[in-house]
C-alpha positions as CSV (number, residue, x, y, z in Angstrom):
1,M,0.0,0.0,0.0
2,S,1.3,3.4,-0.9
3,A,2.1,6.1,1.8
4,E,-0.6,8.5,0.4
5,K,-3.3,5.8,0.8
6,A,-2.2,5.1,4.3
7,I,-2.4,8.8,5.2
8,V,-5.9,9.0,3.7
9,H,-7.1,6.0,5.7
10,H,-5.6,7.5,8.9
11,Q,-7.3,10.8,8.3
12,R,-10.7,9.2,7.8
13,G,-10.3,7.2,11.0
14,K,-10.1,3.9,9.3
15,P,-7.6,1.3,10.4
16,T,-4.7,0.8,8.0
17,P,-5.0,-2.7,6.5
18,P,-1.9,-4.9,6.8
19,D,0.5,-5.2,3.9
20,L,-0.3,-8.7,2.6
21,S,3.0,-9.0,0.7
22,L,5.0,-8.6,3.9
23,V,2.8,-11.2,5.7
24,E,3.2,-13.7,2.9
25,K,6.9,-13.2,2.9
26,R,7.1,-13.8,6.7
27,E,5.0,-17.0,6.4
28,S,7.0,-18.2,3.5
29,S,10.3,-17.6,5.4
30,H,9.0,-19.3,8.5
31,F,7.7,-22.3,6.5
32,G,11.0,-22.6,4.7
33,F,12.9,-22.7,8.0
34,R,10.6,-25.4,9.3
35,R,11.2,-27.4,6.2
36,W,14.9,-27.0,6.6
37,K,14.7,-28.2,10.2
38,N,12.6,-31.2,9.1
39,R,15.2,-32.1,6.5
40,C,18.1,-31.8,8.9
41,A,16.3,-34.1,11.4
42,H,15.6,-36.6,8.7
43,A,19.2,-36.6,7.6
44,I,20.5,-37.0,11.2
45,F,18.1,-40.0,11.9
46,L,19.0,-41.6,8.6
47,L,22.7,-41.2,9.3
48,S,22.3,-42.7,12.7
49,T,20.5,-45.7,11.2
50,M,23.1,-46.2,8.5
51,V,25.9,-46.0,11.1
52,G,24.2,-48.8,13.1
53,V,23.5,-50.9,10.0
54,F,27.1,-50.4,8.8
55,V,28.6,-51.4,12.2
56,L,26.3,-54.5,12.4
57,G,27.1,-55.5,8.8
58,A,30.9,-55.1,9.4
59,L,30.7,-57.3,12.5
60,L,28.7,-60.0,10.7
61,W,31.0,-60.0,7.7
62,D,34.0,-60.4,10.0
63,V,32.4,-63.3,11.9
64,V,31.3,-65.0,8.7
65,E,34.7,-64.5,7.0
66,E,36.5,-66.0,10.0
67,G,34.1,-68.8,11.0
68,W,32.2,-70.0,8.0
69,A,34.9,-72.5,6.9
70,W,35.0,-74.0,10.3
71,V,31.2,-74.8,10.4
72,T,31.5,-78.5,9.4
73,P,29.7,-81.7,10.5
74,D,32.8,-82.5,12.7
75,F,32.2,-79.1,14.4
76,F,28.8,-80.3,15.6
77,N,29.9,-83.9,16.4
78,N,33.1,-83.2,18.3
79,F,33.4,-82.1,22.0
80,A,35.7,-79.4,23.2
81,S,39.3,-80.1,23.0
82,R,42.7,-78.6,23.6
83,L,43.6,-79.3,19.9
84,P,41.7,-76.8,17.7
85,E,41.4,-79.2,14.8
86,Q,39.6,-81.7,17.0
87,A,37.5,-79.2,18.9
88,G,33.7,-79.0,18.5
89,I,30.6,-77.4,20.0
90,K,28.5,-80.5,20.6
91,A,28.4,-80.3,24.4
92,A,27.7,-76.5,24.4
93,F,25.1,-76.8,21.7
94,W,23.0,-79.5,23.5
95,G,23.6,-77.7,26.8
96,T,22.1,-74.5,25.4
97,L,19.1,-76.4,24.0
98,W,18.6,-78.0,27.4
99,V,18.7,-74.7,29.3
100,I,16.6,-72.7,26.9
101,G,14.2,-75.6,26.5
102,L,13.5,-75.6,30.2
103,T,13.5,-71.8,30.6
104,I,10.9,-71.1,27.9
105,P,7.9,-73.0,29.6
106,L,8.9,-71.9,33.1
107,T,9.1,-68.2,32.0
108,F,6.0,-68.4,29.9
109,I,3.8,-69.9,32.6
110,L,5.1,-67.9,35.5
111,G,5.3,-64.6,33.6
112,I,1.9,-64.7,32.0
113,G,0.3,-66.0,35.2
114,T,1.8,-63.1,37.2
115,A,0.7,-60.6,34.7
116,I,-2.9,-61.9,34.5
117,Y,-3.1,-61.8,38.3
118,L,-1.8,-58.2,38.6
119,E,-4.0,-56.9,35.7
120,E,-7.2,-58.9,36.1
121,Y,-7.5,-60.0,39.7
122,A,-5.3,-58.0,42.1
123,R,-6.9,-54.9,43.7
124,K,-5.3,-51.6,42.7
125,N,-3.7,-50.5,46.0
126,R,-0.4,-49.5,47.3
127,F,0.8,-53.1,47.8
128,T,0.1,-54.0,44.1
129,R,1.8,-50.8,42.9
130,F,4.7,-51.6,45.1
131,I,5.0,-55.1,43.6
132,Q,4.7,-53.7,40.1
133,L,7.3,-51.0,40.7
134,N,9.8,-53.7,42.0
135,I,9.2,-56.0,39.1
136,S,9.9,-53.1,36.7
137,N,13.1,-52.4,38.7
138,L,14.2,-56.1,38.5
139,A,14.2,-55.9,34.7
140,G,17.2,-53.6,34.9
141,V,19.2,-55.5,37.5
142,P,22.7,-56.7,36.3
143,S,22.7,-60.4,35.4
144,I,25.5,-61.2,37.8
145,V,23.1,-60.4,40.6
146,F,20.7,-63.1,39.4
147,G,23.7,-65.4,39.2
148,I,24.5,-64.9,42.9
149,L,20.8,-65.4,43.7
150,G,20.7,-68.6,41.7
151,L,23.9,-69.9,43.4
152,T,22.4,-69.3,46.8
153,L,18.8,-70.5,46.2
154,F,19.2,-73.4,43.7
155,V,22.8,-74.7,43.9
156,R,23.2,-74.4,47.7
157,L,19.9,-74.2,49.6
158,A,17.8,-76.4,47.2
159,G,20.8,-78.8,46.7
160,L,20.4,-78.9,42.9
161,G,24.1,-78.5,42.4
162,K,25.7,-77.3,39.1
163,T,23.0,-78.8,36.9
164,V,20.9,-78.0,33.9
165,V,17.8,-77.3,36.1
166,A,19.7,-74.9,38.3
167,G,20.9,-73.0,35.2
168,S,17.4,-72.9,33.7
169,L,15.8,-71.7,37.0
170,T,18.5,-68.9,37.2
171,M,17.8,-67.9,33.6
172,T,14.1,-67.9,34.4
173,L,14.7,-65.4,37.3
174,L,16.7,-63.3,34.9
175,I,14.2,-62.9,32.2
176,L,10.9,-63.2,34.2
177,P,10.6,-59.5,35.0
178,I,10.9,-58.6,31.2
179,V,8.2,-61.1,30.4
180,I,5.9,-59.9,33.2
181,V,6.3,-56.2,32.2
182,A,5.6,-57.0,28.5
183,A,2.7,-59.2,29.3
184,R,1.1,-56.6,31.6
185,E,1.4,-54.0,29.0
186,A,-0.2,-56.3,26.4
187,I,-3.1,-57.3,28.7
188,S,-3.8,-53.7,29.8
189,S,-4.0,-52.7,26.1
190,V,-7.1,-54.9,25.6
191,P,-10.2,-52.6,25.3
192,N,-12.5,-52.8,28.3
193,N,-15.5,-52.9,25.9
194,L,-14.4,-56.5,24.9
195,R,-14.4,-57.5,28.5
196,F,-17.8,-56.0,29.2
197,A,-19.3,-57.6,26.1
198,S,-18.0,-61.0,27.2
199,F,-19.5,-60.5,30.7
200,A,-22.8,-59.4,29.1
201,M,-23.0,-62.7,27.3
202,G,-22.7,-64.5,30.6
203,A,-19.1,-65.5,30.6
204,T,-17.2,-65.8,33.8
205,Q,-14.0,-63.8,34.5
206,W,-11.8,-66.8,33.7
207,Q,-13.7,-67.5,30.4
208,T,-13.2,-63.9,29.5
209,I,-9.5,-64.0,30.1
210,R,-9.1,-67.3,28.2
211,R,-11.3,-66.5,25.2
212,V,-11.0,-62.7,24.9
213,V,-8.1,-61.2,26.8
214,L,-5.3,-63.7,26.1
215,P,-6.0,-64.1,22.3
216,Y,-6.1,-60.4,21.9
217,S,-3.0,-59.7,23.9
218,M,-0.9,-62.7,22.7
219,P,1.0,-60.8,19.9
220,G,2.3,-58.4,22.5
221,I,3.1,-61.1,25.0
222,L,5.1,-63.1,22.4
223,T,7.0,-59.9,21.5
224,G,8.1,-59.7,25.2
225,V,9.1,-63.4,25.2
226,I,11.2,-62.9,22.1
227,L,13.1,-60.0,23.7
228,A,13.6,-61.9,26.9
229,L,14.9,-65.1,25.2
230,S,17.2,-63.0,23.1
231,R,18.8,-61.8,26.3
232,A,18.8,-65.2,27.9
233,I,20.5,-67.1,25.1
234,G,23.5,-64.9,25.1
235,E,24.1,-64.6,28.9
236,T,27.3,-65.9,30.4
237,A,27.8,-64.3,33.9
238,P,24.8,-66.0,35.7
239,L,25.7,-69.4,34.4
240,L,29.4,-69.0,35.3
241,M,28.3,-67.9,38.8
242,I,26.3,-71.1,39.4
243,G,29.2,-73.2,38.2
244,A,28.6,-74.1,34.6
245,V,31.8,-75.7,33.3
246,S,33.7,-74.6,30.2
247,F,35.1,-78.0,29.3
248,I,33.0,-81.2,29.3
249,A,33.2,-84.2,27.1
250,F,29.5,-85.3,27.3
251,T,26.1,-84.0,26.5
252,P,23.4,-83.7,29.3
253,G,21.2,-86.7,29.4
254,Y,18.7,-85.3,31.8
255,A,18.0,-82.2,33.9
256,L,20.3,-83.0,36.8
257,D,23.5,-83.4,34.6
258,A,26.4,-80.9,34.5
259,F,26.4,-78.6,31.5
260,T,28.0,-75.9,29.5
261,V,26.4,-73.4,27.1
262,M,27.5,-71.8,23.8
263,P,28.4,-68.3,25.2
264,I,30.7,-69.9,27.8
265,Q,32.3,-72.1,25.2
266,I,32.8,-69.1,22.9
267,Y,34.4,-67.1,25.7
268,N,36.7,-70.0,26.4
269,W,37.9,-70.2,22.8
270,V,38.4,-66.4,22.6
271,S,40.6,-66.5,25.6
272,Q,43.0,-69.0,24.0
273,P,46.2,-67.6,22.3
274,Q,46.1,-69.8,19.2
275,A,44.6,-68.2,16.1
276,E,42.6,-71.4,15.2
277,F,40.6,-71.0,18.4
278,Q,39.5,-67.5,17.2
279,H,38.1,-69.2,14.1
280,L,36.3,-71.7,16.3
281,A,34.8,-68.8,18.3
282,A,33.6,-67.1,15.1
283,A,32.0,-70.4,14.0
284,G,30.3,-70.7,17.4
285,I,29.0,-67.2,17.1
286,L,27.4,-68.1,13.7
287,I,25.7,-71.1,15.3
288,L,24.5,-69.0,18.2
289,L,23.1,-66.4,15.8
290,A,21.4,-69.0,13.8
291,M,19.7,-70.5,16.9
292,L,18.6,-67.0,17.9
293,L,17.2,-66.1,14.5
294,S,15.3,-69.5,14.3
295,M,13.7,-68.9,17.7
296,N,12.7,-65.4,16.8
297,A,11.3,-66.4,13.4
298,F,9.2,-69.1,15.1
299,A,7.9,-66.6,17.7
300,V,7.2,-64.1,15.0
301,F,5.2,-66.7,13.1
302,L,3.1,-67.5,16.1
303,R,2.6,-63.7,16.9
304,N,1.4,-63.1,13.3
305,R,-0.9,-66.1,13.5
306,F,-2.5,-64.8,16.6
307,A,-2.8,-61.3,15.1
308,R,-4.6,-62.7,12.0
309,K,-7.0,-64.6,14.3
310,D,-7.9,-61.3,16.0
311,R,-8.9,-59.8,12.8
């Protein structure tokens, strides 16, 4: 607007209208700055992701390059040995299967049962809030603390000794808080309308939990179990604390046998000075990763199956 028109409007007592061109310029400049910030944030996040993927890829490539040639049938059929050409992972492989095989049902039953009680049956008072707070805190406790607890409770007080069942019970204590927290979150996310509809049809509370709550929350529960088992399968400190040996020449025949697991065997090989043992450790890491991916794939399959049923 020209200065003469502004003076005329002022003399007539009319308010001076804003200069639309200046407003548009300010809005355009502000919008351009916001777009620039958005692009910078996108670039930073993309760079962070690429750095993580690159580091992971480099580590995997190094492990595959060093250990792939050592993954042979003899590697699975031989026990640990002081001679690298005769060493294998048979005892550690079967020991890991034993420990994880006993840990999964114990954790699943105890974890889901505790979560159901806290979310569906327990009264909401200070005591239950205190229990929930401490369960959440236990999820962040260092694993060596659970190893000390397992040594005291299962190895000494219960008299189980340095056995598979003592190891599986210790690992259950380790990952149980993670499963309980994840299961509680999944159960609490079930809409109350579904519960009320089930009650309106005459179902009991247990029927509602079994037919409505658990199927709806099972994908989230299985996600928590996946995360917990991913931690358990790679733990070394708790099992070393309860007395898992690093060199045995037999496979566990039942739950009260001595045992070793793959992380302990890999650690033992890495600590050896010979270069051949480093290749054996890399081969063991490949097998451990394959076991972990197989377990996760099966759990994801079950989770997706339950998710499709919900739809």
